[in-house]
C-alpha positions as CSV (number, residue, x, y, z in Angstrom):
1,M,-12.8,8.4,-15.8
2,S,-11.7,4.9,-14.7
3,F,-8.3,3.3,-15.5
4,N,-7.4,-0.3,-15.7
5,I,-3.8,-0.4,-14.9
6,S,-1.0,-3.0,-15.1
7,F,2.1,-3.2,-13.0
8,N,5.9,-3.4,-13.4
9,I,6.8,-5.5,-10.4
10,N,10.4,-6.1,-9.5
11,S,11.5,-9.5,-11.0
12,T,13.2,-10.5,-7.7
13,L,9.7,-11.1,-6.3
14,F,8.8,-13.9,-8.7
15,I,10.2,-16.8,-10.6
16,K,7.7,-16.5,-13.5
17,D,5.7,-13.3,-14.0
18,P,2.1,-14.2,-12.8
19,Q,0.7,-11.5,-15.2
20,S,2.0,-13.6,-18.1
21,S,-0.6,-16.4,-17.9
22,E,-4.1,-17.1,-16.8
23,I,-3.0,-19.5,-14.0
24,G,-0.6,-16.8,-12.8
25,K,-3.4,-14.2,-12.7
26,S,-5.6,-16.8,-10.9
27,I,-2.8,-17.1,-8.3
28,L,-2.9,-13.4,-7.6
29,I,-6.7,-13.1,-7.5
30,S,-7.1,-16.1,-5.2
31,A,-4.2,-15.0,-3.0
32,V,-6.0,-11.7,-2.4
33,D,-9.2,-13.5,-1.6
34,L,-7.5,-15.9,0.8
35,L,-5.3,-13.3,2.5
36,H,-8.4,-11.2,3.0
37,E,-10.2,-14.1,4.5
38,I,-7.6,-15.7,6.8
39,G,-4.6,-13.3,7.0
40,L,-0.9,-13.7,6.3
41,E,-0.1,-16.0,9.3
42,Q,-2.7,-18.6,8.3
43,F,-2.1,-18.2,4.5
44,T,-0.1,-21.1,3.0
45,I,0.8,-22.3,-0.5
46,K,-1.2,-25.5,0.2
47,K,-4.4,-23.6,1.0
48,L,-3.9,-21.4,-2.1
49,A,-3.5,-24.4,-4.3
50,Q,-6.7,-25.8,-2.9
51,Q,-8.4,-22.5,-3.5
52,I,-7.7,-22.5,-7.2
53,N,-7.8,-26.3,-7.7
54,T,-4.2,-26.6,-8.8
55,T,-1.0,-28.1,-7.3
56,E,1.5,-26.6,-5.0
57,A,4.1,-27.3,-7.6
58,T,2.3,-25.1,-10.0
59,I,2.4,-22.1,-7.6
60,Y,6.0,-22.7,-6.8
61,R,6.8,-22.3,-10.5
62,Y,5.7,-18.6,-10.1
63,F,6.7,-17.8,-6.5
64,E,9.4,-19.0,-4.1
65,N,7.2,-18.8,-1.0
66,K,4.1,-17.2,0.4
67,F,5.9,-14.1,1.5
68,K,7.0,-13.3,-2.0
69,I,3.3,-13.5,-3.1
70,F,2.4,-11.2,-0.3
71,L,5.2,-8.8,-1.1
72,Y,4.2,-8.9,-4.8
73,L,0.7,-7.9,-3.9
74,M,1.9,-5.1,-1.6
75,N,3.9,-3.7,-4.6
76,V,0.7,-3.8,-6.6
77,Y,-1.0,-1.8,-3.8
78,W,1.9,0.8,-3.6
79,Q,2.0,1.2,-7.4
80,M,-1.8,1.6,-7.5
81,L,-1.7,4.4,-5.0
82,D,1.2,6.0,-6.8
83,F,-0.7,6.0,-10.0
84,I,-3.7,7.6,-8.4
85,I,-1.6,10.2,-6.8
86,E,0.0,11.1,-10.1
87,V,-3.4,11.4,-11.8
88,K,-5.0,13.4,-9.1
89,L,-2.1,15.9,-8.7
90,Q,-2.2,16.8,-12.4
91,N,-3.4,20.4,-12.9
92,L,-3.3,21.3,-9.2
93,Q,-1.6,24.7,-8.7
94,T,-0.6,25.0,-5.1
95,T,1.6,22.8,-2.9
96,E,-1.1,22.8,-0.2
97,E,-3.6,21.4,-2.7
98,K,-1.2,18.7,-3.7
99,I,-0.4,17.7,-0.1
100,D,-4.2,17.6,0.7
101,V,-4.9,15.3,-2.2
102,F,-1.9,13.1,-1.5
103,L,-3.1,12.6,2.0
104,K,-6.6,11.8,0.8
105,V,-5.3,9.1,-1.5
106,L,-3.4,7.6,1.3
107,C,-6.6,7.6,3.3
108,Y,-8.3,5.6,0.4
109,E,-10.1,8.4,-1.3
110,Y,-10.3,8.5,-5.1
111,I,-9.5,4.8,-5.1
112,D,-12.5,4.1,-7.4
113,I,-10.7,5.6,-10.4
114,V,-8.7,2.5,-10.9
115,E,-9.3,-1.2,-11.7
116,I,-6.5,-3.8,-11.2
117,G,-7.7,-6.5,-13.5
118,D,-9.9,-9.1,-11.7
119,I,-8.1,-8.5,-8.4
120,S,-10.5,-7.2,-5.7
121,R,-9.4,-3.6,-5.1
122,E,-11.3,-3.4,-1.8
123,K,-9.9,-6.6,-0.5
124,L,-6.4,-5.5,-1.4
125,L,-6.9,-2.3,0.5
126,T,-8.1,-4.1,3.6
127,I,-5.0,-6.4,3.4
128,A,-2.7,-3.5,3.1
129,M,-4.4,-1.7,6.1
130,N,-4.1,-4.9,8.2
131,E,-0.8,-6.3,7.1
132,S,1.4,-4.0,5.0
133,S,3.8,-3.2,7.9
134,K,4.7,-7.0,7.9
135,T,6.5,-6.4,4.6
136,Y,9.4,-4.8,6.4
137,L,9.0,-5.5,10.2
138,L,10.9,-8.8,9.9
139,R,14.4,-10.0,10.4
140,A,15.2,-10.5,6.7
141,V,14.4,-6.9,5.9
142,D,18.0,-5.9,5.1
143,E,18.4,-8.8,2.6
144,I,15.0,-8.1,1.0
145,N,15.9,-4.4,0.7
146,T,19.0,-5.2,-1.3
147,Q,16.6,-6.7,-3.9
148,E,14.8,-3.4,-4.4
149,A,11.6,-5.0,-3.1
150,Y,10.5,-1.7,-1.4
151,H,11.2,0.5,-4.4
152,A,7.6,1.4,-5.1
153,L,7.0,2.4,-1.4
154,K,10.2,4.5,-1.4
155,I,9.1,6.3,-4.6
156,M,5.8,7.4,-2.9
157,V,7.6,8.5,0.3
158,L,10.0,10.5,-1.8
159,R,7.1,12.2,-3.7
160,F,5.6,13.3,-0.4
161,H,9.0,14.4,0.9
162,D,9.4,16.6,-2.1
163,L,6.0,18.3,-1.4
164,L,7.0,18.9,2.2
165,I,10.2,20.7,1.3
166,T,8.5,22.6,-1.4
167,Y,6.0,23.9,1.1
168,N,8.7,24.6,3.7
169,P,12.3,24.3,2.4
170,N,13.6,24.9,6.0
171,Y,11.7,22.0,7.6
172,K,14.3,19.8,9.2
173,Y,12.7,16.3,9.1
174,P,11.0,15.8,5.7
175,H,12.2,12.2,5.2
176,S,11.1,11.1,8.7
177,L,7.7,12.9,8.5
178,A,7.0,11.6,5.0
179,A,7.7,8.0,6.0
180,S,5.8,8.3,9.3
181,V,2.7,9.6,7.5
182,F,2.4,6.4,5.6
183,E,2.7,4.3,8.7
184,I,0.4,6.4,10.9
185,I,-2.4,6.4,8.3
186,T,-2.6,2.7,8.0
187,K,-2.2,2.2,11.7
188,Q,-5.0,4.7,12.5
189,M,-7.3,3.1,9.9
190,Y,-6.6,-0.3,11.5
191,F,-7.2,1.1,15.0
192,E,-10.5,2.6,13.9
193,K,-11.8,-0.8,13.0
194,H,-10.2,-3.0,15.6
195,L,-8.7,-1.0,18.5
196,P,-10.8,2.1,18.7
197,T,-9.5,3.2,22.1
198,L,-6.2,3.9,20.3
199,T,-7.8,6.6,18.1
200,D,-9.9,9.6,18.9
201,Q,-12.9,8.2,17.0
202,K,-14.3,6.7,20.2
203,F,-14.2,10.1,21.9
204,N,-15.0,12.3,18.9
205,Q,-17.5,11.1,16.4
206,E,-16.4,13.7,13.9
207,F,-12.8,12.2,13.9
208,T,-11.4,11.1,10.5
209,V,-7.9,9.8,9.8
210,Y,-7.6,12.4,7.1
211,D,-8.4,15.4,9.4
212,F,-6.0,14.0,12.0
213,I,-3.0,13.5,9.7
214,R,-3.6,16.8,7.9
215,D,-3.5,18.6,11.2
216,L,-0.3,16.7,12.2
217,V,1.5,17.5,8.9
218,Y,0.7,21.2,8.8
219,K,1.6,21.7,12.4
220,S,4.9,20.1,11.7
221,I,5.8,22.0,8.5
222,D,4.2,25.4,9.1
223,P,7.1,27.8,8.8
224,K,5.5,30.3,11.3
Protein backbone atom coordinates (compact mmCIF):
# COMPACT_ATOMS: atom_id res chain seq x y z
CA MET A 1 0.00 0.00 0.00
CA SER A 2 1.23 3.48 -0.89
CA PHE A 3 0.16 6.75 0.74
CA ASN A 4 0.14 10.23 -0.79
CA ILE A 5 0.46 12.48 2.23
CA SER A 6 0.08 16.18 2.92
CA PHE A 7 1.82 18.16 5.64
CA ASN A 8 0.90 20.54 8.40
CA ILE A 9 3.92 22.84 8.40
CA ASN A 10 4.42 25.49 11.08
CA SER A 11 3.11 28.81 9.74
CA THR A 12 6.19 30.69 11.02
CA LEU A 13 8.13 29.15 8.11
CA PHE A 14 6.12 30.79 5.34
CA ILE A 15 4.29 33.97 4.45
CA LYS A 16 1.74 32.23 2.23
CA ASP A 17 1.24 28.47 2.39
CA PRO A 18 2.92 27.07 -0.77
CA GLN A 19 0.58 24.10 -0.72
CA SER A 20 -2.34 26.46 -1.37
CA SER A 21 -1.52 27.22 -5.02
CA GLU A 22 0.08 25.72 -8.10
CA ILE A 23 2.89 28.29 -8.14
CA GLY A 24 3.55 27.55 -4.48
CA LYS A 25 3.80 23.84 -5.19
CA SER A 26 6.13 24.61 -8.11
CA ILE A 27 8.37 26.55 -5.73
CA LEU A 28 8.69 23.48 -3.48
CA ILE A 29 9.24 21.03 -6.34
CA SER A 30 11.87 23.20 -8.01
CA ALA A 31 13.54 24.06 -4.70
CA VAL A 32 14.11 20.35 -4.09
CA ASP A 33 15.52 19.92 -7.59
CA LEU A 34 17.84 22.89 -7.21
CA LEU A 35 18.99 22.07 -3.67
CA HIS A 36 19.74 18.54 -4.83
CA GLU A 37 21.73 19.87 -7.78
CA ILE A 38 23.79 22.68 -6.21
CA GLY A 39 23.37 22.49 -2.41
CA LEU A 40 22.22 25.03 0.14
CA GLU A 41 25.23 27.35 -0.08
CA GLN A 42 24.82 27.96 -3.82
CA PHE A 43 21.01 27.97 -3.70
CA THR A 44 19.47 31.46 -4.11
CA ILE A 45 16.01 32.92 -4.62
CA LYS A 46 17.21 34.33 -7.94
CA LYS A 47 18.28 30.91 -9.20
CA LEU A 48 15.00 29.39 -8.00
CA ALA A 49 13.01 32.07 -9.82
CA GLN A 50 14.93 31.34 -13.01
CA GLN A 51 14.34 27.62 -12.54
CA ILE A 52 10.55 28.00 -12.54
CA ASN A 53 10.43 30.98 -14.92
CA THR A 54 8.91 33.39 -12.44
CA THR A 55 10.02 36.51 -10.55
CA GLU A 56 11.89 36.72 -7.28
CA ALA A 57 9.01 38.87 -5.98
CA THR A 58 6.62 35.96 -6.54
CA ILE A 59 8.74 33.66 -4.39
CA TYR A 60 9.08 36.31 -1.68
CA ARG A 61 5.29 36.36 -1.42
CA TYR A 62 5.58 32.80 -0.10
CA PHE A 63 8.89 32.75 1.76
CA GLU A 64 10.96 35.34 3.57
CA ASN A 65 14.30 33.89 2.44
CA LYS A 66 16.00 30.78 1.11
CA PHE A 67 16.59 29.35 4.58
CA LYS A 68 12.86 29.33 5.31
CA ILE A 69 12.34 27.32 2.11
CA PHE A 70 15.03 24.87 3.19
CA LEU A 71 13.62 24.58 6.70
CA TYR A 72 10.11 24.08 5.30
CA LEU A 73 11.39 21.18 3.19
CA MET A 74 13.21 19.62 6.13
CA ASN A 75 9.93 19.74 8.04
CA VAL A 76 8.34 17.87 5.13
CA TYR A 77 11.14 15.31 5.46
CA TRP A 78 10.73 14.92 9.24
CA GLN A 79 6.94 14.62 8.98
CA MET A 80 7.28 12.07 6.17
CA LEU A 81 9.55 9.88 8.31
CA ASP A 82 7.25 10.26 11.30
CA PHE A 83 4.27 9.16 9.20
CA ILE A 84 6.14 6.09 7.95
CA ILE A 85 7.21 5.22 11.50
CA GLU A 86 3.63 5.49 12.73
CA VAL A 87 2.38 3.21 9.94
CA LYS A 88 5.14 0.62 10.29
CA LEU A 89 4.88 0.38 14.08
CA GLN A 90 1.20 -0.54 13.94
CA ASN A 91 0.53 -4.13 14.99
CA LEU A 92 4.07 -4.75 16.21
CA GLN A 93 4.05 -6.49 19.56
CA THR A 94 7.45 -6.10 21.17
CA THR A 95 9.48 -3.01 21.96
CA GLU A 96 12.51 -4.56 20.29
CA GLU A 97 10.57 -4.98 17.05
CA LYS A 98 9.50 -1.34 17.25
CA ILE A 99 13.04 -0.11 17.88
CA ASP A 100 14.34 -2.16 14.93
CA VAL A 101 11.71 -0.82 12.54
CA PHE A 102 12.18 2.73 13.79
CA LEU A 103 15.91 2.50 13.04
CA LYS A 104 15.24 1.00 9.61
CA VAL A 105 13.00 3.92 8.70
CA LEU A 106 15.68 6.38 9.81
CA CYS A 107 18.08 4.45 7.53
CA TYR A 108 15.64 5.08 4.63
CA GLU A 109 14.00 1.68 4.51
CA TYR A 110 10.22 1.47 3.80
CA ILE A 111 10.40 4.96 2.25
CA ASP A 112 8.63 3.75 -0.88
CA ILE A 113 5.29 3.51 0.96
CA VAL A 114 4.76 7.27 0.67
CA GLU A 115 4.45 9.84 -2.08
CA ILE A 116 4.78 13.56 -1.34
CA GLY A 117 2.91 15.08 -4.24
CA ASP A 118 5.23 15.85 -7.15
CA ILE A 119 8.23 16.48 -4.92
CA SER A 120 11.03 14.01 -5.62
CA ARG A 121 11.19 11.82 -2.53
CA GLU A 122 14.64 10.49 -3.44
CA LYS A 123 16.09 13.97 -3.94
CA LEU A 124 14.60 15.16 -0.65
CA LEU A 125 16.22 12.22 1.16
CA THR A 126 19.59 13.06 -0.37
CA ILE A 127 19.22 16.71 0.64
CA ALA A 128 18.40 15.66 4.18
CA MET A 129 21.39 13.33 4.34
CA ASN A 130 23.71 16.06 3.06
CA GLU A 131 22.29 19.16 4.68
CA SER A 132 19.76 18.50 7.46
CA SER A 133 22.17 19.39 10.28
CA LYS A 134 22.39 22.90 8.79
CA THR A 135 18.85 23.52 10.03
CA TYR A 136 20.15 23.91 13.57
CA LEU A 137 23.95 24.30 13.40
CA LEU A 138 23.75 28.07 13.01
CA ARG A 139 23.86 31.16 15.16
CA ALA A 140 20.15 31.91 14.90
CA VAL A 141 19.09 28.51 16.24
CA ASP A 142 17.74 29.87 19.54
CA GLU A 143 15.52 32.40 17.81
CA ILE A 144 14.34 29.85 15.26
CA ASN A 145 13.61 27.39 18.03
CA THR A 146 11.23 29.86 19.71
CA GLN A 147 9.14 29.67 16.53
CA GLU A 148 8.61 25.90 16.99
CA ALA A 149 10.41 25.29 13.69
CA TYR A 150 11.94 22.03 14.98
CA HIS A 151 8.72 20.62 16.41
CA ALA A 152 8.48 17.76 13.88
CA LEU A 153 12.04 16.67 14.62
CA LYS A 154 11.47 16.84 18.37
CA ILE A 155 8.32 14.69 18.06
CA MET A 156 10.30 11.93 16.34
CA VAL A 157 13.10 12.09 18.90
CA LEU A 158 10.53 11.87 21.69
CA ARG A 159 8.93 8.81 20.06
CA PHE A 160 12.29 7.06 20.05
CA HIS A 161 13.03 8.21 23.60
CA ASP A 162 9.78 6.58 24.73
CA LEU A 163 10.76 3.28 23.11
CA LEU A 164 14.15 3.37 24.82
CA ILE A 165 12.71 3.83 28.30
CA THR A 166 10.06 1.20 27.62
CA TYR A 167 12.82 -1.24 26.76
CA ASN A 168 14.89 -0.24 29.81
CA PRO A 169 13.21 2.13 32.30
CA ASN A 170 16.48 2.47 34.20
CA TYR A 171 18.54 3.71 31.26
CA LYS A 172 20.04 7.06 32.31
CA TYR A 173 20.44 8.86 28.98
CA PRO A 174 17.35 8.28 26.80
CA HIS A 175 17.05 11.87 25.52
CA SER A 176 20.72 12.08 24.59
CA LEU A 177 20.78 8.70 22.90
CA ALA A 178 17.54 9.32 20.99
CA ALA A 179 18.77 12.64 19.62
CA SER A 180 22.24 11.26 18.87
CA VAL A 181 20.83 8.37 16.86
CA PHE A 182 19.24 10.77 14.37
CA GLU A 183 22.48 12.67 13.92
CA ILE A 184 24.70 9.60 13.73
CA ILE A 185 22.58 7.91 11.06
CA THR A 186 22.58 10.87 8.67
CA LYS A 187 26.29 11.48 9.23
CA GLN A 188 27.21 7.84 8.64
CA MET A 189 25.14 7.69 5.46
CA TYR A 190 26.87 10.86 4.31
CA PHE A 191 30.30 9.47 5.17
CA GLU A 192 29.55 6.24 3.27
CA LYS A 193 29.07 8.26 0.10
CA HIS A 194 31.64 11.02 0.52
CA LEU A 195 34.16 10.30 3.31
CA PRO A 196 34.37 6.50 3.50
CA THR A 197 37.41 6.46 5.77
CA LEU A 198 35.11 7.85 8.48
CA THR A 199 32.98 4.70 8.46
CA ASP A 200 33.76 1.00 8.67
CA GLN A 201 32.43 0.38 5.17
CA LYS A 202 35.90 0.76 3.68
CA PHE A 203 37.23 -1.93 6.00
CA ASN A 204 34.17 -4.17 6.20
CA GLN A 205 32.17 -4.68 3.03
CA GLU A 206 29.29 -6.11 5.06
CA PHE A 207 28.98 -2.85 7.02
CA THR A 208 25.57 -1.17 6.99
CA VAL A 209 24.52 1.92 8.90
CA TYR A 210 21.51 0.03 10.25
CA ASP A 211 23.64 -2.80 11.69
CA PHE A 212 26.03 -0.30 13.25
CA ILE A 213 23.36 1.88 14.86
CA ARG A 214 21.38 -1.13 16.08
CA ASP A 215 24.49 -2.52 17.75
CA LEU A 216 25.20 0.85 19.34
CA VAL A 217 21.65 1.30 20.65
CA TYR A 218 21.29 -2.13 22.20
CA LYS A 219 24.71 -2.08 23.80
CA SER A 220 23.73 1.22 25.36
CA ILE A 221 20.31 0.23 26.67
CA ASP A 222 20.81 -3.44 27.49
CA PRO A 223 19.90 -3.73 31.18
CA LYS A 224 22.28 -6.64 31.77
